N, C-alpha and C positions, 0 to 999 in steps of 0.2 A: 595518644591518650584515651580512645574510645576503649583500645584493647585491656589498659589496668586496670580500667574500671569493670569493667566486663568479668575479668580476672579476678577482682576483689568482690564484689557480686558473684559470683558465683562459689569461691569457697570461704564467704563470710559465713553462710547458717554451718558450716560442715568444722568450723574451726570452733564457735562456739558451740553445739553439742558436742564434739569433741572434748570440750575445756569441760564441760559440764557434766560428761558422763566418769570425767577423771574423778571432779570433784566428789563426786555422787561414791562410786564406787574405793576410794579414801574413805571417804565418811562413815560407811558402811563394813569398812574393818576395823576402824578405828571403833564403832561402836559395840561392835563384838566382843574385842579387845576388854572396851569397859568395862562392857559385860559382866566376861569373867572374872576381868580382877577385882567386880564388887564383891560376886560371892567368895571366889581365894582368899579375899581380904576378913571379911564376916565368917566365915569359917576358920581362919585364924586367928579370930578373936574370941570363941569357943563358942560361935552361937549355933545350935543346932540346925544340922540339915535340914530338921521337917520345919523350923520356923522360917529357914530362911525358904523353901519353895510354897508354904504355907501365905510366904507374903508378897510372889511372883504368882499366884494361881490369876490374878485378874490380866497378867504381863503374856503377849506372846511379839516375842520378836519381832516375825516376819510381817503381821498385822500392828504392832504399836512402834517399828523403830523403821525399816526397810521399806513401805509399801508408802506410810507418809512424804519418807523423804524424795523416793522417787516418784509418785503423782504429783507431789507441790513442786519439783522443779522440773518434771514432765509439762503442766498447767502453765507455769513460767515460760518457759522456751516457748509456748505454742502464744502466749500474749506478746510474747516479744516479737514474733514472726509477723503476728496481725496488726501490731504497730508500728512496725519498720515499715513491710512494705506491702503492707495496704492503707493504713490510716494513714500516718503522714505523709507521703508522699502528696495524696490526693488534699489532704488540707494544707499542704505549702502552697500547694498549684491553686486552689480555692478555697479560700476558709470558709466559702456556706456551701461546701459542699454535700452532698446528704448521706452519702454511703460514706463517707471519709468520717463522716461523725457516728454513723451506724458499726460501722469499725473498729472505730475509738471503743465505742460505748461496749463491742464487742470483747475487746481487750482488756477496761476497765473489769468485768464479770469474771473474765480467767484470772488475774491476778488475786480479784476478794475470791473466788473459786481454789487459787492456789493455796492463798493462806487459810482459808479453812479448813481442808482435804485436810494441811499437814497437822495443824491446834488440835481438830477434832480425833482423828486419829494418834497424831503421836500421846505417848505414855514413854515419862520419864524417871529412870531408880537414882535414888539416893539413901543415902546410908543413915538407917534409924538407930537418935542414940535415947539414954536416958540423961536424968539428971548431973548425971559424973560425965557426962561428953563421951560413956561408954557405948559401942555398936553394942546395937540388943538385936541386930534384923536389920531390914530390907522393907523402903516405902517406894512404892509405886502412886506418882499424882500429876495429875494435868494440868496445864497452863490455859488449854481452852478457856476464854474470856471473849464473849460476843464484843468487847472493846480494843483486845489484844488482836483479833483476826483484821479487824479495822486499823488500827492503828499501823499490824505487820502488812498489808496490801496498801496502804500509803507507803509504805517503805519501799516496799519493791515498786511502787510506781515511780516513784525517787530514782532507782536504780538503772528501771530503764528508761527516762527522762534523760539522766548523765548520758548513758549509753549513747542516747539519739543525739544529745546537746556535742558529744565528743566527734559522733562518725560526722555530722552536717559542717563542724568547725574545721572536719579534714575535708571535706569535700569543696569548703570553700578555700582552702589550703591546694588543693587539688588545680582548679580552676583558676587561681590566681599568680600558680609558680609554672602552671606548663603556660602559660601568657608568655613567659620570661625566657625559660632553658629549659628543654627537656631534660640535661645533664643534669643540671641543679633541682629540679623538680625531680628526677628518679633520684638523686641521695636524698634528699631531705623526704619524699616519701617511703622509702627502707626507712628511713629514721623514724617517722611517726608509726609504720607499722610491726616494724621491730620492738619498740617499747610499750606499743598497746598490748601486741602479741608476746610480751616476757609479763606485764603484768597479769597478764588471765590467765597467764601458765602459773607462776608463780603462786599466783590464788588457790588455783587447781589443787596443785600442790600442799602448802603451805595455810593457805588461809583458812579462818573458821567462821559460820554466821552462829552469833549465838542463838537460842531458843526460841528465845524471842528478839528482831531487828535492832528493840530503840531500850538497847542496853550500853552500859559503860563506852567503850570511844567512838564503837556503830552506830549511837545514837549521836554523839558529836557530829560524826561524818555524815551523816544525815542528813542533818539538820543544817550544815553548810551547804551540804552539795542543792538543796529543797530552794532556801536560799538565792542560791545563785541561778537556779533554773528558773524561779521569778523576777528575777531582777531581767538575765538576759528576755525574759517572751516579755515584761513588760517595758521594756525599753524598743522593741520590737512595734507595741503596739503605740506608742507615744511615736515614735520615729514615723511611722505610716498614716495613722488616724489626728495626732494634736497637731505637730510641727506644722504639717503642711499648712490646716488653716490659718497658723501665725501667719502663713507668708502671703496668702489671699489676702487682696484689700479690700474686700467689705466679704469676712466670712457669716457662716449663718450664726448669731448667736446660739440659740437654742441646739443646733448640733456638735459647734464647740463645747457647749457647759454636760451635754448628753456622752460628749466624749471624754471629759474630762471625770465626773461622775463615773462613771466605766471604768478608768483608771482605776481611779481612789480605791474600788469593789476591789479589783482585779487587786490592787495591793492589801489589801486589811482584812476578806476572806480565808483568800488560800494561809495568810501566814497564820489567821486563827486556825484554821485545821492544822496545817504545820505544828504549834506548837501545843496541839490539842494531841496529837498525833504523839510526839514525841512524851509526853507528860501519860500518856494511855490513859486520857482521858478524865482526870483523877483530880488533876489540879489545877486550884483555884486561882494561881498565880496570877495576872493579867500585864505585868509587868513586862517581862518579856514581847510579849506581843506589842506593845508600843514600839519596844528600841527595835524588837525586827522589822516596822511595818514602816517603822523612819529611817532604815538601813536600804529599806528595797525601792522606797522614793528615790531621796536622794543619787543611791546608783542608779538605778535604773532613766530617773532622769537625767543624770551627768551625761551617764554615755550615748543616751540619745540626741543632748544637744552637742557632744561632740562629735558621735560622727556625720550629724547635719552640717556642723563646720566643715569637718573634714571633705565630704562631700561636696559640697557649696566651692569651696578652695579648688576640687577638684573638674567642675566641670570650667571654673573660671577658668585653669590653666589647658582644659582639654580647648573651648575656647581662640585664649591665645595660640594655642599651635595648629587652630584650625585656620586660624584669620594670620596667621605667618607664614603656612602652604599656601594658601592661598593669594596670599602679598608675591612672595617668591616666585609664586608661577607666575604671576604675571609682570613680576621682575626681569623674568627669562626672556616673555614672550617681547617683552621690548627690545633683551638685551640684541633677539638676534638680528632682527633689520637695521638696528644702531650700527652694527661693523661692516652688515653689508650695504651696507650705503656708501659706508667709507672707503669701502674694497672697488664698490664700483666706481667709483668718485675717481680713487688712483687713477684706474684702467682706464677712463675714459679721458685725465690730464694727458697720461704716459700715449693711448690714441692719436692728440692730438701733434705731440711733438715727434713725433716716427712710427715708422713702421718696423716689424721686424721679430727679433728672436726675443729682447726683452719682453714685446707683448704676448707671444706666446707665453713663454715664460711665467707671464705675473697672470695668465687666462690660467694654468697648472697650479698656480700657486692658489689662486680665487676658489679653483673645486677641492684641493686641498683641504682649504677653510669652511669652504661649503658641506663638504663629507664633518667635517670635525661638527659643525653645528647638528647636521640631521640626525648623527650616529651616536654622540658622544654628551655633546652640551645639554639634552634632558637627564641627564644622568645626576644622582646627585652625589658621589663623588666620580674623581677620573684619576687616571695616573698623571705624575708631576711632568713626567716626560714629552704627555699628548698637548699638555697646555703652553711649554715651553717650544712647541712644535709649531703649534699654533701661532704664540710669540714669531717666533724669526718670518716665519710667512707675511706675516703682517708689517713685521719692519721692513723685505726686502722688498714688498710690493706699496710700501711709503719712500725706498730709496728710490726707486722706479720715477717717481714722478719729479725728481729734485732733481738738482745738479748741486754736487757737494762741494762741486770747484767754486761755488760763487760765495764761498765766506761759509760755509755748512758744515758742524761738525756732527757725526753722529757716532758714538761711540758706545759699545755693547758688551759686557763680559756677564754671561750667562754662566753659572755652572751646574754641568750636568747631574741630576741624582745619581747615585750610585749604587739607590735599591729601590724596592715599589717601595713611592711615597703619593698618595693619593690626597686632594682638595677637591673641595667647589671648584664646577668648571668655572671661565670667564672672573676669576679673580685677578689678573697680575695684567691685561690687555688694554682694561678701559685706562689707565693711568700710562702706557705708550699711547695708549689713544691721542687721548689728552694731550700732551707735550709735543708729537705733531700738527697737533691743530691748531694748537696756539702759539707755539714753541720756534717755528720755521717761516722765515720769510727769505725772499732773494732780494732784498735794499736794504738788511740788516745783516750784520753779523746774528748767525743761530747757530746754537748747538743743543742737544740732546743727549747727556750721558744714562748709561743703564745697567744696572746692576743687580746681578742675583747671584745672592751666597745661602746656602742650609748647612745646620751642624745636626745633633744627634735627633733631636724634637721641635726644630725651629725655621722657620722660612725668614730669610732679609732679601725685601725687593729694596730698588733705590728708580727712582729717577725724579733727573735734574734735568730741566729745561730755560731755555730761553723765554722772557716772555715779551710776545706782541700785540698789546691788547685792543690796536686801531688796525680794523683791513688795509692791507695793502693791496698794490698793485701785484698779478702775479698767480700763481696757486691760488692765494685763499678766495682770492676776487670771484672766480669760478667755484666755488665750492656751495654745492648745491647746501649744505649744513649750515652754511656760513651766520645764518639769522636765527639758527636755532640754539635754544642752552644746553640742548649736552643730557642726556640723562645717562650717560654711562657712567662715571665720579657718583652720582646720586645713588644708583642702582647699586654697584659696589657697595655702598658704607649699610647702606640698606640690608644686604645679602649678611656681608661680615655680621651685622647688629644679630640677624634670627640664627646663622647659620654657627661663626664662634663666638658665642657672649663667652666675655671673660676669657678668651683665649686669642686677643689680635690686640695688637696697639697700632694705630693709623693716626700719623704726625704730618704735621703741611706747615712749609714755610713761604711766604711770599714777599714779593718786592714790586717794582715797576720793573724791575730788565731779568728778575730770572723765576722759576716756582719751582719747589723742590716737595717732593714727598716721601715718605717710607713708611712701608708696612711688615709687622711684622705678626710670623703666623707658626701658631704651635698648631702643628698638623698631627700628632699624633693620635 
């Protein structure tokens, strides 16, 4: 991610300068062609050449056309560099950064100098016509006015601000998309950069900036962009300074109302300046100022409140995830000793009955189970065959403590997965453990039926067992967990809700004689 950002920062100035150079060269060529066409057209209309050259006596093409265009563009590029690389980064980090404001002031002066140099030196040529609209010569004129310089400086500032706003939005997308996946980020970043680059190159090759910026369609574009910039800045002010006060139990009334007044001033004054620039500081119609101010207030307030609500919802979700993760870790910590005690109890019962191969085999299976708990149980997902292996070991350990000839029947039908399937650990064994704990009696008929089947996307697990609610003589009486309520089933229910929300179905039925549980799990 840093590598791509570094490359962008390295080549961005060269790209901007290159595009500006292409635009300047094209405009210089177009202007000299236009200059020659005006002279040829005047000569074709039988205007004496002496009259033409007398009309152009005050005009120097290099000084009055080439120099203002090149100098104006160069000063604008310097203003862009100072604002983009020196002023804005400092002010973004600290709004009260003195050096940042100094750089910002320097950028404003450079924009004024750019507009001043262009309009002060630039001379325009047009046809001179009589009352019959016949060409009688050429006329040299200037558009230099103080108000025109100020208006165009504001327009250049809007262009610069729009670029900065687009750049910051790209950086925002860069950071957000990079958090998801690098592949997706590269695709979207290439589309964004390609689109912006194509627009800049197209404008450099075909675009045209009018003699004064606030003319025709360019005027409307600058108005819209100016309002957008103002809305984005104001919503940021409200989001950071006003809305947090509303959340404070006892906000300072003076500070709150000062912030509101500042907000209203920031909405009104720039709008007035924007409309003054659009009207070249001449129109007295104030209706657009009221309309634009209303649009800015409504839009900025709506965006700030929406951001606040989304941020609040995100905070709640993050809190829920953190709580869920902590709870899940706690549940896992409870599961490990729970099953370990069951296994040790089985070995204890076996050791009381006999000594020999079964005990050794049980110890080996217990070692496999402990290895599973230490190595695999702490993972978020494990292969299903690991869970099945643990389940088989658990069932075999339970078989060792009972004698199935005493009217006890245990049936196990487990389908082995034909491909790699992953699920959260310890999702199946708690149901089997519950069946052995409450379904086996040495005095009464007992049974446990365990079934596991799979299809392309789902796992089906069923456990059906006899039910003996009262302690009886035999193994149950010596169970160290006899007085415990058992956390296994409660834990697995909570873990299913946390890990597989909307992707599982857990049903159970019970009577005085039997208990049945069915789990359907979407594992894809």
